[in-house]
C-alpha positions in Angstrom: 84.3 93.7 102.8 84.4 94.3 99.0 87.7 95.0 97.4 88.6 96.1 93.9 89.7 92.8 92.4 92.2 92.1 89.6 89.4 90.0 88.2 87.1 93.0 87.9 89.5 94.7 85.4 90.5 93.9 81.9 94.2 93.5 82.6 95.1 91.7 79.3 98.5 92.8 78.0 99.1 95.4 80.7 102.5 96.1 82.4 101.7 95.2 85.9 103.5 96.6 88.9 103.0 93.6 91.2 103.4 94.4 94.9 104.4 91.1 96.4 104.5 90.0 100.1 108.1 88.7 99.7 109.6 90.2 102.9 111.2 86.8 103.6 114.5 86.1 105.5 117.3 84.2 104.0 119.8 81.7 105.4 123.2 80.5 104.0 123.4 76.9 102.8 126.7 75.6 101.3 127.6 79.2 100.5 124.3 80.1 98.8 121.6 82.3 100.2 118.2 80.7 100.2 114.8 81.6 101.7 114.0 80.3 105.1 110.3 79.8 104.1 108.7 79.8 100.7 105.1 79.9 102.0 104.5 83.5 100.9 105.8 82.9 97.4 103.6 79.8 97.0 100.6 81.9 98.2 101.1 84.3 95.3 101.3 81.7 92.5 97.6 81.9 91.7 97.7 85.6 91.1 100.9 85.4 89.0 99.5 82.6 86.9 96.3 84.7 86.4 98.4 87.6 85.1 100.5 85.3 82.9 97.3 83.8 81.4 96.3 87.4 80.5 99.6 88.0 78.7 100.9 90.7 81.2 104.4 91.9 81.7 105.0 91.4 85.4 107.3 93.8 87.4 107.7 92.5 91.0 108.2 94.8 93.9 109.0 94.1 97.5 111.1 95.2 100.5 113.1 92.8 102.6 114.3 93.3 106.2 115.3 96.6 107.7 118.4 97.9 105.8 117.6 101.5 106.9 118.1 103.0 103.4 121.4 101.4 102.8 122.4 98.6 100.4 122.9 95.3 102.3 124.2 92.4 100.3 122.4 89.9 102.5 119.0 91.6 101.9 119.0 91.7 98.1 116.0 90.1 96.3 118.1 87.7 94.3 117.2 84.6 96.3 113.5 85.6 96.1 113.7 85.8 92.3 115.4 82.4 92.1 112.8 80.7 94.4 109.9 82.2 92.5 111.5 81.1 89.2 111.7 77.5 90.5 108.2 77.4 91.8 106.6 79.1 88.8 108.7 77.2 86.2 109.6 80.4 84.4 112.6 82.6 84.3 112.4 85.6 86.8 115.1 88.1 85.9 116.6 90.1 88.8 117.6 93.8 88.5 120.0 95.4 90.9 117.8 98.5 91.3 114.2 99.4 91.7 114.1 102.8 90.0 116.2 104.6 87.3 116.8 104.5 83.6 118.1 101.0 83.4 115.0 99.7 85.1 112.7 101.7 82.8 114.5 100.7 79.7 114.5 97.0 80.6 110.8 97.0 81.3 110.0 98.8 78.1 111.7 96.0 76.1 110.1 93.1 78.0 107.7 90.8 76.2 104.3 89.7 77.3 104.5 86.8 79.8 107.9 87.8 81.1 108.7 88.6 84.8 111.3 90.8 86.4 112.0 91.3 90.1 113.3 94.6 91.2 115.7 95.3 94.1 114.8 95.8 97.7 112.9 99.1 98.0 114.2 99.6 101.5 117.6 100.3 100.1 116.1 103.8 99.5 115.3 106.1 102.5 112.2 107.3 100.6 110.5 103.9 101.0 109.8 104.1 104.8 109.1 107.8 104.6 106.5 107.2 101.9 108.3 109.9 99.9 106.0 110.8 97.0 108.9 111.4 94.6 110.2 107.9 95.2 106.7 106.5 94.9 106.3 108.2 91.5 109.6 106.7 90.4 108.4 103.3 91.4 105.0 103.9 89.7 106.8 104.5 86.4 107.5 100.8 86.2 103.9 99.8 85.5 100.5 100.8 84.1 98.5 99.3 86.9 99.2 98.0 90.5 98.1 94.5 91.5 98.6 94.4 95.2 99.2 91.1 97.0 101.3 92.5 99.9 98.9 91.8 102.7 101.7 91.3 105.3 102.7 94.9 104.5 99.2 96.3 104.4 99.5 98.1 107.7 102.5 100.1 106.5 102.5 103.6 105.0 105.4 103.1 102.6 106.2 104.3 99.1 105.8 100.7 97.7 102.6 100.2 99.6 100.4 103.3 99.8 102.6 105.5 97.6 102.4 103.6 94.4 98.6 103.2 94.8 98.3 107.0 94.8 99.7 107.2 91.3 98.3 104.1 89.5 95.0 102.3 89.2 95.2 99.6 91.9 93.5 96.2 92.4 93.8 93.4 95.0 95.5 90.2 94.0 94.0 86.8 94.7 96.2 86.1 97.8 95.4 89.6 99.2 91.6 88.9 98.7 91.8 85.5 100.4 93.4 87.0 103.5 91.2 90.0 103.8 87.9 88.2 103.1 88.6 85.4 105.6 89.7 87.7 108.4 87.1 90.3 107.9 84.5 87.6 107.6 85.0 86.4 111.2 84.7 89.9 112.5 81.6 90.9 110.4 79.6 87.7 110.3 81.1 84.7 112.1 79.1 81.4 112.1 78.6 80.4 115.7 79.8 79.1 118.0 82.9 81.3 117.4 85.9 80.3 119.4 89.2 82.3 119.7 92.3 80.6 120.9 95.0 83.0 122.2 98.5 81.9 123.3 102.1 82.9 122.8 104.5 84.5 125.3 103.2 88.1 125.3 99.8 89.5 125.9 100.7 93.0 124.8 100.5 92.2 121.0 97.2 90.3 121.5 95.2 92.6 123.8 93.7 94.8 121.1 92.5 91.7 119.3 90.9 90.4 122.5 89.2 93.7 123.0 87.8 93.9 119.5 86.6 90.3 119.5 85.3 90.3 123.1 81.7 91.0 122.1 82.0 89.0 118.8 83.4 85.7 120.0 81.5 83.2 122.1 84.6 82.0 124.1 88.3 82.6 124.4 90.7 79.7 125.2 94.0 81.0 126.5 97.3 79.3 127.0 101.0 80.1 127.1 102.2 83.4 128.6 98.8 85.0 127.9 97.2 82.4 130.2 99.8 83.2 132.9 98.7 86.9 132.9 95.0 85.9 133.4 95.9 83.3 136.0 97.9 85.9 138.0 95.0 88.3 137.7 92.9 85.6 139.6 95.4 85.6 142.4 97.3 82.5 141.3 101.0 82.1 142.1 102.9 80.9 139.1 106.4 80.4 140.6 109.1 81.5 138.1 106.9 81.3 135.0 107.2 84.1 132.4 104.6 86.8 132.9 104.4 90.0 130.9 102.8 91.9 133.7 103.9 95.4 132.7 104.4 96.8 129.2 106.3 100.0 128.5 106.1 101.7 125.1 109.0 104.2 125.4 108.2 105.9 122.1 104.6 106.7 123.2 105.6 107.1 126.9 102.9 104.6 127.9 103.0 102.1 130.7 100.4 99.4 131.1 99.8 96.8 133.8 98.4 93.8 131.9 97.6 91.9 135.1 95.3 94.7 136.2 93.8 94.8 132.6 93.2 91.1 132.7 91.5 91.5 136.1 89.2 94.2 134.6 88.2 91.8 131.9 87.6 89.0 134.4 85.4 91.4 136.5 83.5 92.2 133.3 82.5 88.6 132.9 81.9 87.8 136.6 78.2 88.3 136.2 78.0 85.7 133.5 77.2 82.1 134.3 79.0 80.3 131.5 78.2 79.4 127.9 75.3 77.0 127.8 75.7 76.5 124.0 79.0 74.7 124.8 79.1 71.6 126.9 82.1 69.7 128.3 82.6 66.3 129.9 84.5 67.9 132.8 81.3 69.8 133.8 83.2 73.0 134.2 81.2 76.2 134.2 82.9 77.8 131.3 83.9 81.5 131.4 84.1 83.8 128.4 87.9 83.9 128.8 88.6 80.3 129.8 91.9 79.7 131.6 93.7 76.3 131.8 92.5 73.7 134.3 95.9 72.2 134.6 99.5 73.0 133.6 102.6 71.2 132.6 105.5 72.6 134.6 109.3 72.0 134.7 112.1 72.9 137.0 114.0 74.6 134.2 113.2 76.1 130.8 115.9 74.7 128.6 117.1 71.4 130.1 114.7 70.4 132.9 115.4 67.4 134.9 111.9 67.1 136.2 108.5 67.7 134.5 105.1 67.3 136.2 101.4 68.3 135.9 99.7 70.6 138.4 96.0 71.4 138.8 95.4 75.1 138.9 91.6 75.1 139.1 90.5 76.7 142.4 94.0 76.5 143.7 96.1 79.5 144.7 99.7 78.2 144.8 99.8 76.6 141.4 103.5 76.6 140.5 106.3 76.3 143.1 109.1 78.8 143.1 111.9 77.8 140.7 109.4 76.0 138.4 108.0 77.2 135.1 104.6 76.7 133.4 105.5 75.5 129.9 102.3 74.0 128.5 98.6 73.4 129.2 97.9 70.1 130.9 96.1 67.0 129.7 92.8 67.9 131.1 92.9 71.4 129.6 93.9 69.8 126.2 90.8 67.7 126.5 88.5 70.6 127.6 89.7 72.9 124.9 89.5 70.2 122.2 85.9 69.5 123.1 85.0 73.2 122.8 86.9 73.6 119.5 85.1 70.6 117.9 81.7 72.1 118.8 82.6 75.4 117.1 81.8 76.6 113.6 84.4 79.3 113.5 87.8 79.1 115.1 90.7 81.7 115.1 94.0 80.7 116.7 97.0 82.9 117.3 99.9 81.8 119.6 101.1 78.4 120.8 99.8 76.9 124.1 103.3 76.4 125.4 107.1 76.2 124.6 106.3 74.1 121.5 109.8 74.2 120.1 110.6 71.5 122.8 108.6 68.3 122.0 107.9 67.8 125.7 105.9 71.0 125.8 104.3 70.9 122.3 101.4 68.5 123.1 99.0 71.3 124.0 99.5 73.1 120.7 99.4 69.8 118.8 96.0 69.0 120.3 94.6 72.4 119.3 95.7 71.8 115.7 94.2 68.3 115.7 90.9 69.5 117.1 90.7 72.3 114.5 91.2 69.7 111.8 87.9 68.2 112.9 85.9 71.5 112.8 83.1 71.6 110.3 83.4 75.3 109.6 85.9 78.1 109.2 89.4 77.6 110.7 92.0 80.4 110.6 95.6 80.3 111.9 97.5 83.5 112.5 101.1 84.0 113.5 104.3 82.3 112.3 104.9 80.1 115.4 101.3 78.9 115.3 101.6 78.1 111.5 104.8 76.2 112.3 102.8 73.9 114.6 100.2 73.2 111.9 102.9 72.6 109.3 104.8 70.2 111.5 102.0 68.3 113.2 98.8 68.7 111.2 97.5 68.9 107.6 97.6 72.6 106.4 95.1 71.9 103.6 92.4 71.1 106.2 92.4 74.7 107.4 90.5 77.5 105.8 93.4 79.9 106.0 97.0 80.0 107.3 97.4 83.8 107.5 101.0 84.7 106.6 100.8 88.3 107.6 101.8 88.5 111.3 101.3 92.1 112.4 98.7 92.9 109.7 96.6 90.0 110.7 96.4 91.0 114.3 95.8 94.6 113.4 92.9 93.7 111.1 91.5 91.4 113.8 91.9 94.2 116.3 89.5 96.3 114.2 92.2 98.7 112.9 92.0 100.2 109.5 95.0 99.0 107.4 96.1 101.7 104.9 96.5 99.3 101.9 93.1 97.7 102.6 91.4 101.0 102.8 92.9 102.1 99.5 91.7 98.9 97.8 88.1 99.0 99.2 85.3 99.1 96.6 82.6 101.1 98.3 80.5 101.5 95.2 
């Protein structure tokens, strides 16, 4: 996918309305509010340095949290400006508004190479409504938009799609990195292409599975997602968490994910496995490969007993009162072998309850196996990234996608409004 890039435009000396991805939560430490994670700010430094090298005035725009059009002192962008200033090594002035005469006057008197961060755009009702008058007021703050807000690319908001209706717009370096890597595995993955899907819920992954089903060579499932597929095979999983029914009250839609998983399993029943991938356990691999064994416990939070059970060709897998909390050792070995044979790997969702070290080993083994891949490796989702940051070397991966919902929507084949507005179809 070709995007209009900031590098394709002579941006020298321009006043840039920089749409950042800084929707980052804060926490209180010794009476001060600081960001819980600076990954998104670090990801934008190459774009900002590029703009500074080209003597731009930089006007930074973002929303934070969900203040519903009201001012919330805990959701101001002051900590974001302070963090960026420290990481960039330059002053980043904060203004307590994002539109109005004071903002316009301040920007008019800025010098080249100076940065200012505007206030949370969601303090205004017009932001979420993509109100065009509000979008025009925001657009007055710059001559050109440089868009790095990939985590917000699936939104139709005034500071996302609205400002790009009124100013020439170009993708920043971070935005391009996310879109190019993610669209690349959909459009032209190097094979074998392995998708690892975990996490508690299947409902937010199912569209990605659907879109990638005919693209990927194999899916390795764990966590609550695996529980749904195991139940669809007739396995009894005791008291394990299973998202078997999903109800979208807004749309009036009810879905039975176990029946859906069974439908997918029936779809692959005529297949005899994937000969391009071998495994020492001599298992006939399926397109959606479920765990061979599970690590279970007699409680979720403070278990007094933990043990491994084999679920392969067994119906009563987990006893009542017990919970499946991680993939077992044999599954870790099997999945690791498959991952290391791959040339493209996408992983979203931990293999178990990884916040407890006793049930983190499955996720750790996935991360370690991906470090050994000679090819493209992409991590999506905050919990999965946390595993990599804690137990692996992030710089050994092609991309740690910081976007959450936007990542899954792009992988699911949906058209993201901001991406569509930045496409270069010429």
